[in-house]
N, C-alpha and C positions, 0 to 999 in steps of 0.2 A: 878574172872570174869573180862574180859577186859572192858575198858571204851569206849563207842562209840564216834566217832567224831561228831561234830555238825556244822562244817564249810562247806559252799557251795563250796568254792574254791577247797578243796581236792576232793570233789565229782566230780566236773567238770573236774579236772585233770585226774581222773581215767576214767571217761566216754569217754573223748576225746582220750585216749591212746588205746582204744579197736578198733582193725582193723576190725574185723567181729563180732560185739557184739551179744551175746546171752543173752537176758535180759527178765526177767519175772516181771510182776506187779501183785501182789495178792491184790485184792480190796475188801473192805467191806463197811458196812453201813456208816462209817465216810466220805467216798467219796461223797455219796449222801446227807449227812447232810449239806454239804456246799451249796447245792441247795435249802435248806429249806424243805426237804422232811421228814415228820414224819415217825417214825418206829413203827411197831406193834409187834416187838419181845421184849423179855426181861422179867424179873420177874415182875409179876403183870400186864402184857400187856393185856388190855381188849379192845374189840370192842363191844359197847353196853353192854349187860350183859354177853357176851360170852368171855371166855379167848381166845384171838386171835389164839393161837396155837391149840386150840381144833377144830377150823374150818378148819385147814389145814391137813385134813386126808381123805383118801378114804371113811372111814366109815361115816364121817360127810356128804359127798356128797351123799352117798346112803340114809342117813336118811332125808336130807332136802337140795336137790341140789339148790333150790331157795334161801335159806338163805346163803349158801356158795357162790353162784354167786353174791348175793348182797354185801357181804363182799369184794369179789375180784373186783367187778365192782367199788366199792367205792375206793379201792386202786388204780385201773387203773386211775380213774378220778383224784385222788389226785396227782398221778405221772405226769399226763399230765398238771397239773396246775403249775408245776415248769419247769425250763429249765436246760439242761446240763450246768455245770459250767466250768470254764477254765481248770480244771484238766481233765475232760472228753475229751475236745477238744485237750488238749496237748497229752494225751495218744493215741488218734486217729491219730494225725499227726505223733507222734513218730512211730507208727505202719507202716505208709506209708514210713517213712524215713529209718527204720531199719528192714530189712527182717527177722532177727533172733529174733524179739520181739514177746512175747505172753502175753496176758492179761487174767489172771484167775480171774473171777469176781464172788463173792458170791451174788451180787445184782440182784434183779429181776425187777427193776423199769423201764427198757427200756432206761435209760439215755445214756448209751454207744451207743446204736443203733441210738438214735436221734442225737448224736454227729457225726454220720457217721463213726463210728469205723469199719474198715474193718472186715468183718465177719470171714475171715480165721484166724485171729489172736485174736479172742475173744472167750473164752471158758466160757460159762455161767454155772457155777457149779450147781446152784439151779434152772435152767430154767429161765423163764421170764413171767411176767404178760401179756405180749403182744404176746405170742404164745398161741394158743388154739389147743386142740387135741381131737380126738374122745375118749370117755370114754372106748371104746373097744380097747384093744391092738391088737386084731386080725385085726381090720380095719386099724389102723395105720395112719389115716388121721391127718395132722397137718398143720397149717398155721400161718403166722405172721399177727396180726390184731391190729391196733392202733385206731379203731373206738370207739368213746365214745358218747353214750352207745353202746355196741356191738349189742344189740337188744332193741327195744322200751320198752319192759317190764322192763328193768333195768335202764330206765331213772330216774334221781333223781326227787323226788316229788317236786311239785311247792307249794310255800307258798301261802295259800289262801288269805292272807292279802296283800301280795306283790308278784305279778306274776313274777317279775324280779328276785326274790330271790329264792334260793334253800335251804331248811332246811338241817341241818347237820344230815344225817342219822346215824352217829356214836353216836348221842345222843339217849339214850334209850327212852326218852320222845317222840321222833318222831316216829309215827307208821310206821311199815313196811308192805308192801303188801305181801300177800301169793301168790307166783308166781308158777303156775303149770309148770311141767317139759317141757311140749310141747311149752311153751312160752320162754324157755331158748334157747341159741344158739344150733342149731341142726347140726349134721354131714351131709355135702352135699354129701359125698361119699356113706356111707352105708345106710343113710336115716332111721336108726333105733335107733340111740343113740344120747344123748346130747353131746355137746362139753364141755370140762372142761378146766380150766386154766392150762397153760403149765408150772406150777411150781412144784418143787419137794415137795411132802407132807411128813409128818412124817410117817415113816414106809416104805417109798419107797427108791429105790436105786437112786443114782445120775445118770444122763444120761450116758448110756454106751459109746456112741460115744465121748462125752466130756472127760470122764475118759481115754479112749484110746488115744485121742489127747494129753492130758496132760502127760500121762506116756510115750508116744512115744517121746515127746519133751524132757522130763527130762532125758530119758534114751539114748538120742543121744550121740554118742561118742565125739561130739564136746564140751560137758559139758555146764555149765552155768556160766556166768561172774558175774551176779548181779540179786538179787531179791528185788524189791521194795514192801514193805508191807504197803499198803495205807488204812488207816481208818479201820483197823481191828486188834484185838489182836492176831489173828492167833494161838490161843491156842486150838481150837477144830479141830479134824480131819474130813476130810482129809487135811484142810488148814495147820495145824501145820506140817503135814508130808511133804507137798510140800516145806516148808521152810527148813526142815532138808534134804530133797532130793537134793534141790538146793545147799545147803552147801557141801554135799558129792561130788557134781560134780564141786566144785571149786568156788561157788558163794560167793560174799560179800553180806551183808544184809543192806538195808537202810529202816528204819521205818519212816513213815510219819503219825503222829497221834497227837491228842490233848493231850493225856496223856503221859508225858515224862517218866513215870515209867513203861510203857508198854514194857516188855522185850520179844523178840521173842522166840519161842520154841527153847530150847537148850541153851539159854543165849547169851550174847554178845561174839564176838570174835574180835581179832585184825583186824582193817581195816573196821569195820562196822560203820554205821552212824545212828544217831537219830535226826530227825527234828521235833520239836514240833510246832504245829500250824495247820492252816487251809489248807487242801489239795488243795483247789482251788487256793491258793496263792503259796504254796510251790512247788507243782508238776510242774507247768509251768516254774518256775525259775530253778529247777533242770535240766529239759530237754532242756533249752534254747540253749545251745551250739549246739544241733543237730537240733532243730525245729525252732529256731528263736523266734520271738514274736508270741504269740497265738492270733489268730483272732477269736473272739466270735461273731457270727451273731447277729445283732440287733433284 
């Protein structure tokens, strides 16, 4: 197996030689970790007494939509307590500078959108916490919504001893209200169904339009020059497949991750890069020859 390069200079040299670059960023949870956002995925990941992944199913919503919405409302709230980091802003600016750039993101936290990433170059593989859609596919209603809480019934409880404090409802000791379905977000189009979070649940297909956008980009005859694998092991499909497809179309691979032993799908090849460390620091530096210094709003 080849040994990846680790120097920024060779990366900058390659990036600046591309006349009409076609570049992909494949982003995972490590990108958002730099913003201080906790994750609910992984072995043993629990929310209260529930395995977090067990709440991410259509069946769970049918059984107790109120509980599922409380879980996702909490996740929405937590995502809104942190800010996009310099890597989010760097990717957004890179998108504005490079027409042939696409960001394939596995993150649902809305940080790309809050960094004003152009939507035409952002493919949200797993949906987003900040889109809601009608439970009925026949209705088809969906909207972007960053309101917290999305409805009054999902407001965080107030601490009786300190009205300025909000108890951590992820703590099983904090009681949860039983919320009737009519108090949850309702579809304004059909007026018959509750809205649900616009994330991909277990047992569901990834968004068809997003998959088509990704495949159309990867299958373009112009090929792919580079794929940045940021904050993800990219060993689970379809993400692993995208790395391999990009390689087949001529791409070099650059991995940005805290784990230097994280090998991309298919292994290292000559000309690849591995940058170990914080994506919020590394990504802006890698893209600096194209975007200049990243400006993060105060």
